[in-house]
mmJSON file of the N, C-alpha and C atoms, coordinates in Angstrom:
{"data_MODEL":{"atom_site":{
"group_PDB":["ATOM","ATOM","ATOM","ATOM","ATOM","ATOM","ATOM","ATOM","ATOM","ATOM","ATOM","ATOM","ATOM","ATOM","ATOM","ATOM","ATOM","ATOM","ATOM","ATOM","ATOM","ATOM","ATOM","ATOM","ATOM","ATOM","ATOM","ATOM","ATOM","ATOM","ATOM","ATOM","ATOM","ATOM","ATOM","ATOM","ATOM","ATOM","ATOM","ATOM","ATOM","ATOM","ATOM","ATOM","ATOM","ATOM","ATOM","ATOM","ATOM","ATOM","ATOM","ATOM","ATOM","ATOM","ATOM","ATOM","ATOM","ATOM","ATOM","ATOM","ATOM","ATOM","ATOM","ATOM","ATOM","ATOM","ATOM","ATOM","ATOM","ATOM","ATOM","ATOM","ATOM","ATOM","ATOM","ATOM","ATOM","ATOM","ATOM","ATOM","ATOM","ATOM","ATOM","ATOM","ATOM","ATOM","ATOM","ATOM","ATOM","ATOM","ATOM","ATOM","ATOM","ATOM","ATOM","ATOM","ATOM","ATOM","ATOM","ATOM","ATOM","ATOM","ATOM","ATOM","ATOM","ATOM","ATOM","ATOM","ATOM","ATOM","ATOM","ATOM","ATOM","ATOM","ATOM","ATOM","ATOM","ATOM","ATOM","ATOM","ATOM","ATOM","ATOM","ATOM","ATOM","ATOM","ATOM","ATOM","ATOM","ATOM","ATOM","ATOM","ATOM","ATOM","ATOM","ATOM","ATOM","ATOM","ATOM","ATOM","ATOM","ATOM","ATOM","ATOM","ATOM","ATOM","ATOM","ATOM","ATOM","ATOM","ATOM","ATOM","ATOM","ATOM","ATOM","ATOM","ATOM","ATOM","ATOM","ATOM","ATOM","ATOM","ATOM","ATOM","ATOM","ATOM","ATOM","ATOM","ATOM","ATOM","ATOM","ATOM","ATOM","ATOM","ATOM","ATOM","ATOM","ATOM","ATOM","ATOM","ATOM","ATOM","ATOM","ATOM","ATOM","ATOM","ATOM","ATOM","ATOM","ATOM","ATOM","ATOM","ATOM","ATOM","ATOM","ATOM","ATOM","ATOM","ATOM","ATOM","ATOM","ATOM","ATOM","ATOM","ATOM","ATOM","ATOM"],
"id":[1,2,3,4,5,6,7,8,9,10,11,12,13,14,15,16,17,18,19,20,21,22,23,24,25,26,27,28,29,30,31,32,33,34,35,36,37,38,39,40,41,42,43,44,45,46,47,48,49,50,51,52,53,54,55,56,57,58,59,60,61,62,63,64,65,66,67,68,69,70,71,72,73,74,75,76,77,78,79,80,81,82,83,84,85,86,87,88,89,90,91,92,93,94,95,96,97,98,99,100,101,102,103,104,105,106,107,108,109,110,111,112,113,114,115,116,117,118,119,120,121,122,123,124,125,126,127,128,129,130,131,132,133,134,135,136,137,138,139,140,141,142,143,144,145,146,147,148,149,150,151,152,153,154,155,156,157,158,159,160,161,162,163,164,165,166,167,168,169,170,171,172,173,174,175,176,177,178,179,180,181,182,183,184,185,186,187,188,189,190,191,192,193,194,195,196,197,198,199,200,201,202,203,204,205,206,207],
"type_symbol":["N","C","C","N","C","C","N","C","C","N","C","C","N","C","C","N","C","C","N","C","C","N","C","C","N","C","C","N","C","C","N","C","C","N","C","C","N","C","C","N","C","C","N","C","C","N","C","C","N","C","C","N","C","C","N","C","C","N","C","C","N","C","C","N","C","C","N","C","C","N","C","C","N","C","C","N","C","C","N","C","C","N","C","C","N","C","C","N","C","C","N","C","C","N","C","C","N","C","C","N","C","C","N","C","C","N","C","C","N","C","C","N","C","C","N","C","C","N","C","C","N","C","C","N","C","C","N","C","C","N","C","C","N","C","C","N","C","C","N","C","C","N","C","C","N","C","C","N","C","C","N","C","C","N","C","C","N","C","C","N","C","C","N","C","C","N","C","C","N","C","C","N","C","C","N","C","C","N","C","C","N","C","C","N","C","C","N","C","C","N","C","C","N","C","C","N","C","C","N","C","C","N","C","C","N","C","C"],
"label_atom_id":["N","CA","C","N","CA","C","N","CA","C","N","CA","C","N","CA","C","N","CA","C","N","CA","C","N","CA","C","N","CA","C","N","CA","C","N","CA","C","N","CA","C","N","CA","C","N","CA","C","N","CA","C","N","CA","C","N","CA","C","N","CA","C","N","CA","C","N","CA","C","N","CA","C","N","CA","C","N","CA","C","N","CA","C","N","CA","C","N","CA","C","N","CA","C","N","CA","C","N","CA","C","N","CA","C","N","CA","C","N","CA","C","N","CA","C","N","CA","C","N","CA","C","N","CA","C","N","CA","C","N","CA","C","N","CA","C","N","CA","C","N","CA","C","N","CA","C","N","CA","C","N","CA","C","N","CA","C","N","CA","C","N","CA","C","N","CA","C","N","CA","C","N","CA","C","N","CA","C","N","CA","C","N","CA","C","N","CA","C","N","CA","C","N","CA","C","N","CA","C","N","CA","C","N","CA","C","N","CA","C","N","CA","C","N","CA","C","N","CA","C","N","CA","C","N","CA","C","N","CA","C","N","CA","C","N","CA","C","N","CA","C"],
"label_alt_id":[null,null,null,null,null,null,null,null,null,null,null,null,null,null,null,null,null,null,null,null,null,null,null,null,null,null,null,null,null,null,null,null,null,null,null,null,null,null,null,null,null,null,null,null,null,null,null,null,null,null,null,null,null,null,null,null,null,null,null,null,null,null,null,null,null,null,null,null,null,null,null,null,null,null,null,null,null,null,null,null,null,null,null,null,null,null,null,null,null,null,null,null,null,null,null,null,null,null,null,null,null,null,null,null,null,null,null,null,null,null,null,null,null,null,null,null,null,null,null,null,null,null,null,null,null,null,null,null,null,null,null,null,null,null,null,null,null,null,null,null,null,null,null,null,null,null,null,null,null,null,null,null,null,null,null,null,null,null,null,null,null,null,null,null,null,null,null,null,null,null,null,null,null,null,null,null,null,null,null,null,null,null,null,null,null,null,null,null,null,null,null,null,null,null,null,null,null,null,null,null,null,null,null,null,null,null,null],
"label_comp_id":["UNK","UNK","UNK","UNK","UNK","UNK","UNK","UNK","UNK","UNK","UNK","UNK","UNK","UNK","UNK","UNK","UNK","UNK","UNK","UNK","UNK","UNK","UNK","UNK","UNK","UNK","UNK","UNK","UNK","UNK","UNK","UNK","UNK","UNK","UNK","UNK","UNK","UNK","UNK","UNK","UNK","UNK","UNK","UNK","UNK","UNK","UNK","UNK","UNK","UNK","UNK","UNK","UNK","UNK","UNK","UNK","UNK","UNK","UNK","UNK","UNK","UNK","UNK","UNK","UNK","UNK","UNK","UNK","UNK","UNK","UNK","UNK","UNK","UNK","UNK","UNK","UNK","UNK","UNK","UNK","UNK","UNK","UNK","UNK","UNK","UNK","UNK","UNK","UNK","UNK","UNK","UNK","UNK","UNK","UNK","UNK","UNK","UNK","UNK","UNK","UNK","UNK","UNK","UNK","UNK","UNK","UNK","UNK","UNK","UNK","UNK","UNK","UNK","UNK","UNK","UNK","UNK","UNK","UNK","UNK","UNK","UNK","UNK","UNK","UNK","UNK","UNK","UNK","UNK","UNK","UNK","UNK","UNK","UNK","UNK","UNK","UNK","UNK","UNK","UNK","UNK","UNK","UNK","UNK","UNK","UNK","UNK","UNK","UNK","UNK","UNK","UNK","UNK","UNK","UNK","UNK","UNK","UNK","UNK","UNK","UNK","UNK","UNK","UNK","UNK","UNK","UNK","UNK","UNK","UNK","UNK","UNK","UNK","UNK","UNK","UNK","UNK","UNK","UNK","UNK","UNK","UNK","UNK","UNK","UNK","UNK","UNK","UNK","UNK","UNK","UNK","UNK","UNK","UNK","UNK","UNK","UNK","UNK","UNK","UNK","UNK","UNK","UNK","UNK","UNK","UNK","UNK"],
"label_asym_id":["A","A","A","A","A","A","A","A","A","A","A","A","A","A","A","A","A","A","A","A","A","A","A","A","A","A","A","A","A","A","A","A","A","A","A","A","A","A","A","A","A","A","A","A","A","A","A","A","A","A","A","A","A","A","A","A","A","A","A","A","A","A","A","A","A","A","A","A","A","A","A","A","A","A","A","A","A","A","A","A","A","A","A","A","A","A","A","A","A","A","A","A","A","A","A","A","A","A","A","A","A","A","A","A","A","A","A","A","A","A","A","A","A","A","A","A","A","A","A","A","A","A","A","A","A","A","A","A","A","A","A","A","A","A","A","A","A","A","A","A","A","A","A","A","A","A","A","A","A","A","A","A","A","A","A","A","A","A","A","A","A","A","A","A","A","A","A","A","A","A","A","A","A","A","A","A","A","A","A","A","A","A","A","A","A","A","A","A","A","A","A","A","A","A","A","A","A","A","A","A","A","A","A","A","A","A","A"],
"label_entity_id":["1","1","1","1","1","1","1","1","1","1","1","1","1","1","1","1","1","1","1","1","1","1","1","1","1","1","1","1","1","1","1","1","1","1","1","1","1","1","1","1","1","1","1","1","1","1","1","1","1","1","1","1","1","1","1","1","1","1","1","1","1","1","1","1","1","1","1","1","1","1","1","1","1","1","1","1","1","1","1","1","1","1","1","1","1","1","1","1","1","1","1","1","1","1","1","1","1","1","1","1","1","1","1","1","1","1","1","1","1","1","1","1","1","1","1","1","1","1","1","1","1","1","1","1","1","1","1","1","1","1","1","1","1","1","1","1","1","1","1","1","1","1","1","1","1","1","1","1","1","1","1","1","1","1","1","1","1","1","1","1","1","1","1","1","1","1","1","1","1","1","1","1","1","1","1","1","1","1","1","1","1","1","1","1","1","1","1","1","1","1","1","1","1","1","1","1","1","1","1","1","1","1","1","1","1","1","1"],
"label_seq_id":[1,1,1,2,2,2,3,3,3,4,4,4,5,5,5,6,6,6,7,7,7,8,8,8,9,9,9,10,10,10,11,11,11,12,12,12,13,13,13,14,14,14,15,15,15,16,16,16,17,17,17,18,18,18,19,19,19,20,20,20,21,21,21,22,22,22,23,23,23,24,24,24,25,25,25,26,26,26,27,27,27,28,28,28,29,29,29,30,30,30,31,31,31,32,32,32,33,33,33,34,34,34,35,35,35,36,36,36,37,37,37,38,38,38,39,39,39,40,40,40,41,41,41,42,42,42,43,43,43,44,44,44,45,45,45,46,46,46,47,47,47,48,48,48,49,49,49,50,50,50,51,51,51,52,52,52,53,53,53,54,54,54,55,55,55,56,56,56,57,57,57,58,58,58,59,59,59,60,60,60,61,61,61,62,62,62,63,63,63,64,64,64,65,65,65,66,66,66,67,67,67,68,68,68,69,69,69],
"pdbx_PDB_ins_code":[null,null,null,null,null,null,null,null,null,null,null,null,null,null,null,null,null,null,null,null,null,null,null,null,null,null,null,null,null,null,null,null,null,null,null,null,null,null,null,null,null,null,null,null,null,null,null,null,null,null,null,null,null,null,null,null,null,null,null,null,null,null,null,null,null,null,null,null,null,null,null,null,null,null,null,null,null,null,null,null,null,null,null,null,null,null,null,null,null,null,null,null,null,null,null,null,null,null,null,null,null,null,null,null,null,null,null,null,null,null,null,null,null,null,null,null,null,null,null,null,null,null,null,null,null,null,null,null,null,null,null,null,null,null,null,null,null,null,null,null,null,null,null,null,null,null,null,null,null,null,null,null,null,null,null,null,null,null,null,null,null,null,null,null,null,null,null,null,null,null,null,null,null,null,null,null,null,null,null,null,null,null,null,null,null,null,null,null,null,null,null,null,null,null,null,null,null,null,null,null,null,null,null,null,null,null,null],
"Cartn_x":[-18.08,-18.547,-17.775,-17.986,-17.381,-15.83,-15.308,-13.992,-13.195,-14.018,-13.567,-13.268,-14.415,-14.32,-13.346,-12.731,-11.725,-10.276,-9.868,-8.353,-7.173,-7.019,-6.026,-4.963,-3.618,-2.273,-1.655,-0.673,0.135,0.886,0.705,1.484,0.558,-0.729,-1.632,-2.038,-2.328,-2.923,-3.942,-5.118,-6.442,-6.875,-7.483,-8.259,-9.412,-9.655,-11.174,-12.197,-12.419,-13.486,-13.618,-12.458,-12.503,-12.939,-12.248,-12.598,-13.799,-14.54,-16.069,-16.912,-16.432,-17.195,-17.342,-16.227,-15.839,-16.812,-16.687,-17.315,-18.886,-19.483,-20.725,-21.441,-20.507,-20.973,-21.338,-20.362,-20.42,-21.464,-21.782,-23.152,-24.312,-24.288,-25.6,-25.723,-24.604,-24.929,-25.455,-25.063,-25.24,-26.55,-27.163,-28.24,-28.013,-26.844,-26.752,-26.987,-27.901,-28.346,-27.691,-26.536,-25.589,-24.906,-24.365,-23.689,-22.129,-21.443,-19.985,-19.211,-18.368,-17.279,-15.916,-14.948,-13.594,-12.887,-13.524,-12.95,-13.547,-14.342,-15.164,-14.441,-13.383,-12.447,-11.775,-11.655,-11.013,-11.954,-13.281,-14.222,-13.854,-12.971,-13.052,-11.419,-10.846,-9.418,-8.242,-8.61,-7.545,-6.893,-5.448,-4.938,-4.419,-5.126,-4.685,-3.997,-3.624,-3.009,-3.394,-3.735,-4.111,-2.751,-3.139,-1.867,-2.791,-1.771,-2.139,-1.748,-2.632,-2.228,-2.29,-1.327,-1.169,-1.597,-2.747,-3.492,-3.462,-2.809,-2.363,-1.523,-2.194,-1.463,-2.095,-3.1,-3.712,-3.26,-3.463,-3.174,-4.529,-4.849,-6.272,-5.985,-7.204,-6.983,-7.141,-6.338,-6.535,-5.971,-5.81,-5.498,-4.198,-3.403,-2.399,-2.723,-2.55,-2.6,-1.383,-1.761,-0.399,-0.17,-1.138,-1.49,-2.84,-3.008,-4.274,-4.451,-5.193,-5.455,-5.908],
"Cartn_y":[-50.351,-51.72,-52.537,-53.075,-54.101,-54.004,-52.617,-52.521,-52.805,-52.538,-53.259,-54.56,-55.45,-56.699,-57.692,-56.871,-57.352,-57.344,-58.456,-58.307,-58.865,-58.358,-58.5,-57.856,-58.569,-57.814,-57.707,-56.96,-56.681,-58.066,-58.635,-59.753,-61.104,-60.958,-61.888,-62.148,-63.49,-64.058,-64.597,-64.58,-65.065,-65.527,-66.718,-66.778,-66.229,-65.658,-64.866,-65.63,-67.127,-67.811,-67.366,-67.614,-67.312,-65.756,-64.901,-63.734,-63.121,-63.613,-63.531,-64.118,-65.193,-65.797,-64.904,-64.419,-63.553,-62.338,-61.551,-60.556,-60.625,-61.991,-62.324,-62.407,-63.064,-63.136,-62.251,-61.122,-59.73,-58.89,-58.96,-58.253,-58.94,-60.114,-60.789,-60.121,-60.313,-59.846,-58.472,-57.518,-56.175,-55.775,-56.977,-56.784,-55.914,-56.126,-55.273,-56.319,-55.633,-56.272,-56.216,-56.9,-56.918,-58.103,-58.693,-59.684,-59.435,-60.38,-59.837,-60.303,-59.479,-59.742,-59.349,-60.128,-59.854,-58.415,-57.979,-56.485,-55.541,-55.694,-54.939,-54.846,-55.432,-55.326,-53.883,-53.354,-52.018,-50.769,-51.205,-50.37,-50.112,-51.173,-50.92,-50.794,-50.158,-49.477,-50.246,-51.363,-52.375,-52.069,-52.171,-52.203,-53.611,-54.215,-55.494,-55.682,-56.803,-57.17,-58.457,-59.059,-60.204,-61.225,-62.388,-63.521,-64.947,-65.669,-67.079,-67.88,-68.699,-69.079,-70.751,-71.604,-73.077,-73.64,-74.313,-75.18,-76.734,-77.524,-78.794,-78.978,-79.34,-79.568,-78.294,-77.67,-76.588,-75.211,-74.067,-72.951,-72.158,-71.404,-70.78,-69.083,-68.526,-66.987,-66.621,-65.531,-64.735,-63.526,-62.852,-61.568,-61.532,-60.615,-60.42,-58.756,-58.882,-57.574,-56.886,-55.561,-54.839,-53.837,-53.085,-52.077,-51.799,-51.247,-50.637,-49.191,-48.524,-46.968,-46.699],
"Cartn_z":[47.45,47.849,47.421,46.085,45.589,45.528,45.361,45.281,46.645,47.725,49.083,49.08,48.531,48.607,47.722,46.704,45.817,46.481,46.432,47.111,46.362,45.155,44.095,44.24,44.106,44.28,43.071,43.05,41.894,41.547,40.237,40.14,40.059,40.781,40.515,39.278,39.08,37.853,37.987,37.298,37.413,35.832,35.817,34.613,34.335,33.222,33.072,33.685,33.522,34.221,35.707,36.346,37.735,37.941,37.359,37.633,37.245,36.222,36.076,37.15,37.523,38.698,39.952,40.391,41.354,41.284,40.102,39.938,39.816,39.105,39.325,40.293,41.361,42.826,43.555,43.236,44.062,43.4,42.013,41.211,41.983,42.4,42.772,44.256,44.84,46.368,46.409,45.473,45.847,44.556,44.157,43.178,41.991,41.457,40.337,38.991,38.294,37.174,36.075,35.767,34.665,34.736,33.808,33.627,33.719,34.619,34.696,33.698,33.069,32.329,32.979,32.56,32.913,32.786,31.681,31.51,32.545,33.396,34.226,35.344,35.532,36.794,36.533,35.463,35.312,35.858,35.875,36.653,38.193,38.755,40.122,40.461,39.244,39.866,39.282,38.898,38.575,36.903,36.938,35.557,35.469,34.253,34.137,32.467,32.309,30.937,30.679,29.647,29.077,29.306,29.832,29.557,29.462,29.483,29.346,30.571,31.112,32.436,32.105,32.827,32.4,33.55,33.09,34.143,33.744,34.248,33.931,32.521,31.53,30.295,29.469,29.816,28.947,29.344,28.366,28.53,28.259,29.226,28.958,29.348,28.812,28.947,30.127,30.875,31.85,31.935,33.142,33.309,34.503,34.239,35.328,35.697,37.139,37.536,37.6,37.245,36.975,38.088,38.415,39.482,39.919,41.038,41.399,41.568,41.124,41.113,42.528],
"occupancy":[1.0,1.0,1.0,1.0,1.0,1.0,1.0,1.0,1.0,1.0,1.0,1.0,1.0,1.0,1.0,1.0,1.0,1.0,1.0,1.0,1.0,1.0,1.0,1.0,1.0,1.0,1.0,1.0,1.0,1.0,1.0,1.0,1.0,1.0,1.0,1.0,1.0,1.0,1.0,1.0,1.0,1.0,1.0,1.0,1.0,1.0,1.0,1.0,1.0,1.0,1.0,1.0,1.0,1.0,1.0,1.0,1.0,1.0,1.0,1.0,1.0,1.0,1.0,1.0,1.0,1.0,1.0,1.0,1.0,1.0,1.0,1.0,1.0,1.0,1.0,1.0,1.0,1.0,1.0,1.0,1.0,1.0,1.0,1.0,1.0,1.0,1.0,1.0,1.0,1.0,1.0,1.0,1.0,1.0,1.0,1.0,1.0,1.0,1.0,1.0,1.0,1.0,1.0,1.0,1.0,1.0,1.0,1.0,1.0,1.0,1.0,1.0,1.0,1.0,1.0,1.0,1.0,1.0,1.0,1.0,1.0,1.0,1.0,1.0,1.0,1.0,1.0,1.0,1.0,1.0,1.0,1.0,1.0,1.0,1.0,1.0,1.0,1.0,1.0,1.0,1.0,1.0,1.0,1.0,1.0,1.0,1.0,1.0,1.0,1.0,1.0,1.0,1.0,1.0,1.0,1.0,1.0,1.0,1.0,1.0,1.0,1.0,1.0,1.0,1.0,1.0,1.0,1.0,1.0,1.0,1.0,1.0,1.0,1.0,1.0,1.0,1.0,1.0,1.0,1.0,1.0,1.0,1.0,1.0,1.0,1.0,1.0,1.0,1.0,1.0,1.0,1.0,1.0,1.0,1.0,1.0,1.0,1.0,1.0,1.0,1.0,1.0,1.0,1.0,1.0,1.0,1.0],
"B_iso_or_equiv":[0.0,0.0,0.0,0.0,0.0,0.0,0.0,0.0,0.0,0.0,0.0,0.0,0.0,0.0,0.0,0.0,0.0,0.0,0.0,0.0,0.0,0.0,0.0,0.0,0.0,0.0,0.0,0.0,0.0,0.0,0.0,0.0,0.0,0.0,0.0,0.0,0.0,0.0,0.0,0.0,0.0,0.0,0.0,0.0,0.0,0.0,0.0,0.0,0.0,0.0,0.0,0.0,0.0,0.0,0.0,0.0,0.0,0.0,0.0,0.0,0.0,0.0,0.0,0.0,0.0,0.0,0.0,0.0,0.0,0.0,0.0,0.0,0.0,0.0,0.0,0.0,0.0,0.0,0.0,0.0,0.0,0.0,0.0,0.0,0.0,0.0,0.0,0.0,0.0,0.0,0.0,0.0,0.0,0.0,0.0,0.0,0.0,0.0,0.0,0.0,0.0,0.0,0.0,0.0,0.0,0.0,0.0,0.0,0.0,0.0,0.0,0.0,0.0,0.0,0.0,0.0,0.0,0.0,0.0,0.0,0.0,0.0,0.0,0.0,0.0,0.0,0.0,0.0,0.0,0.0,0.0,0.0,0.0,0.0,0.0,0.0,0.0,0.0,0.0,0.0,0.0,0.0,0.0,0.0,0.0,0.0,0.0,0.0,0.0,0.0,0.0,0.0,0.0,0.0,0.0,0.0,0.0,0.0,0.0,0.0,0.0,0.0,0.0,0.0,0.0,0.0,0.0,0.0,0.0,0.0,0.0,0.0,0.0,0.0,0.0,0.0,0.0,0.0,0.0,0.0,0.0,0.0,0.0,0.0,0.0,0.0,0.0,0.0,0.0,0.0,0.0,0.0,0.0,0.0,0.0,0.0,0.0,0.0,0.0,0.0,0.0,0.0,0.0,0.0,0.0,0.0,0.0],
"pdbx_formal_charge":[null,null,null,null,null,null,null,null,null,null,null,null,null,null,null,null,null,null,null,null,null,null,null,null,null,null,null,null,null,null,null,null,null,null,null,null,null,null,null,null,null,null,null,null,null,null,null,null,null,null,null,null,null,null,null,null,null,null,null,null,null,null,null,null,null,null,null,null,null,null,null,null,null,null,null,null,null,null,null,null,null,null,null,null,null,null,null,null,null,null,null,null,null,null,null,null,null,null,null,null,null,null,null,null,null,null,null,null,null,null,null,null,null,null,null,null,null,null,null,null,null,null,null,null,null,null,null,null,null,null,null,null,null,null,null,null,null,null,null,null,null,null,null,null,null,null,null,null,null,null,null,null,null,null,null,null,null,null,null,null,null,null,null,null,null,null,null,null,null,null,null,null,null,null,null,null,null,null,null,null,null,null,null,null,null,null,null,null,null,null,null,null,null,null,null,null,null,null,null,null,null,null,null,null,null,null,null],
"auth_seq_id":[1,1,1,2,2,2,3,3,3,4,4,4,5,5,5,6,6,6,7,7,7,8,8,8,9,9,9,10,10,10,11,11,11,12,12,12,13,13,13,14,14,14,15,15,15,16,16,16,17,17,17,18,18,18,19,19,19,20,20,20,21,21,21,22,22,22,23,23,23,24,24,24,25,25,25,26,26,26,27,27,27,28,28,28,29,29,29,30,30,30,31,31,31,32,32,32,33,33,33,34,34,34,35,35,35,36,36,36,37,37,37,38,38,38,39,39,39,40,40,40,41,41,41,42,42,42,43,43,43,44,44,44,45,45,45,46,46,46,47,47,47,48,48,48,49,49,49,50,50,50,51,51,51,52,52,52,53,53,53,54,54,54,55,55,55,56,56,56,57,57,57,58,58,58,59,59,59,60,60,60,61,61,61,62,62,62,63,63,63,64,64,64,65,65,65,66,66,66,67,67,67,68,68,68,69,69,69],
"auth_comp_id":["UNK","UNK","UNK","UNK","UNK","UNK","UNK","UNK","UNK","UNK","UNK","UNK","UNK","UNK","UNK","UNK","UNK","UNK","UNK","UNK","UNK","UNK","UNK","UNK","UNK","UNK","UNK","UNK","UNK","UNK","UNK","UNK","UNK","UNK","UNK","UNK","UNK","UNK","UNK","UNK","UNK","UNK","UNK","UNK","UNK","UNK","UNK","UNK","UNK","UNK","UNK","UNK","UNK","UNK","UNK","UNK","UNK","UNK","UNK","UNK","UNK","UNK","UNK","UNK","UNK","UNK","UNK","UNK","UNK","UNK","UNK","UNK","UNK","UNK","UNK","UNK","UNK","UNK","UNK","UNK","UNK","UNK","UNK","UNK","UNK","UNK","UNK","UNK","UNK","UNK","UNK","UNK","UNK","UNK","UNK","UNK","UNK","UNK","UNK","UNK","UNK","UNK","UNK","UNK","UNK","UNK","UNK","UNK","UNK","UNK","UNK","UNK","UNK","UNK","UNK","UNK","UNK","UNK","UNK","UNK","UNK","UNK","UNK","UNK","UNK","UNK","UNK","UNK","UNK","UNK","UNK","UNK","UNK","UNK","UNK","UNK","UNK","UNK","UNK","UNK","UNK","UNK","UNK","UNK","UNK","UNK","UNK","UNK","UNK","UNK","UNK","UNK","UNK","UNK","UNK","UNK","UNK","UNK","UNK","UNK","UNK","UNK","UNK","UNK","UNK","UNK","UNK","UNK","UNK","UNK","UNK","UNK","UNK","UNK","UNK","UNK","UNK","UNK","UNK","UNK","UNK","UNK","UNK","UNK","UNK","UNK","UNK","UNK","UNK","UNK","UNK","UNK","UNK","UNK","UNK","UNK","UNK","UNK","UNK","UNK","UNK","UNK","UNK","UNK","UNK","UNK","UNK"],
"auth_asym_id":["A","A","A","A","A","A","A","A","A","A","A","A","A","A","A","A","A","A","A","A","A","A","A","A","A","A","A","A","A","A","A","A","A","A","A","A","A","A","A","A","A","A","A","A","A","A","A","A","A","A","A","A","A","A","A","A","A","A","A","A","A","A","A","A","A","A","A","A","A","A","A","A","A","A","A","A","A","A","A","A","A","A","A","A","A","A","A","A","A","A","A","A","A","A","A","A","A","A","A","A","A","A","A","A","A","A","A","A","A","A","A","A","A","A","A","A","A","A","A","A","A","A","A","A","A","A","A","A","A","A","A","A","A","A","A","A","A","A","A","A","A","A","A","A","A","A","A","A","A","A","A","A","A","A","A","A","A","A","A","A","A","A","A","A","A","A","A","A","A","A","A","A","A","A","A","A","A","A","A","A","A","A","A","A","A","A","A","A","A","A","A","A","A","A","A","A","A","A","A","A","A","A","A","A","A","A","A"],
"auth_atom_id":["N","CA","C","N","CA","C","N","CA","C","N","CA","C","N","CA","C","N","CA","C","N","CA","C","N","CA","C","N","CA","C","N","CA","C","N","CA","C","N","CA","C","N","CA","C","N","CA","C","N","CA","C","N","CA","C","N","CA","C","N","CA","C","N","CA","C","N","CA","C","N","CA","C","N","CA","C","N","CA","C","N","CA","C","N","CA","C","N","CA","C","N","CA","C","N","CA","C","N","CA","C","N","CA","C","N","CA","C","N","CA","C","N","CA","C","N","CA","C","N","CA","C","N","CA","C","N","CA","C","N","CA","C","N","CA","C","N","CA","C","N","CA","C","N","CA","C","N","CA","C","N","CA","C","N","CA","C","N","CA","C","N","CA","C","N","CA","C","N","CA","C","N","CA","C","N","CA","C","N","CA","C","N","CA","C","N","CA","C","N","CA","C","N","CA","C","N","CA","C","N","CA","C","N","CA","C","N","CA","C","N","CA","C","N","CA","C","N","CA","C","N","CA","C","N","CA","C","N","CA","C","N","CA","C","N","CA","C","N","CA","C"],
"pdbx_PDB_model_num":[1,1,1,1,1,1,1,1,1,1,1,1,1,1,1,1,1,1,1,1,1,1,1,1,1,1,1,1,1,1,1,1,1,1,1,1,1,1,1,1,1,1,1,1,1,1,1,1,1,1,1,1,1,1,1,1,1,1,1,1,1,1,1,1,1,1,1,1,1,1,1,1,1,1,1,1,1,1,1,1,1,1,1,1,1,1,1,1,1,1,1,1,1,1,1,1,1,1,1,1,1,1,1,1,1,1,1,1,1,1,1,1,1,1,1,1,1,1,1,1,1,1,1,1,1,1,1,1,1,1,1,1,1,1,1,1,1,1,1,1,1,1,1,1,1,1,1,1,1,1,1,1,1,1,1,1,1,1,1,1,1,1,1,1,1,1,1,1,1,1,1,1,1,1,1,1,1,1,1,1,1,1,1,1,1,1,1,1,1,1,1,1,1,1,1,1,1,1,1,1,1,1,1,1,1,1,1]
}}}
């Protein structure tokens, strides 16, 4: 269900905050009683690595999508 609604491609970079918000909205939609964490993306077949993403003059924690299983 959730895996079909995630549309991340290899090379995409997303902040942890954005990823958690996306996952939490899907958890709420499917009434999953769990708090979303960025590391949960691995449960849906995505391989990621940690990275820093520049937003304005700041660098924030995020993930880069390496592949999808």
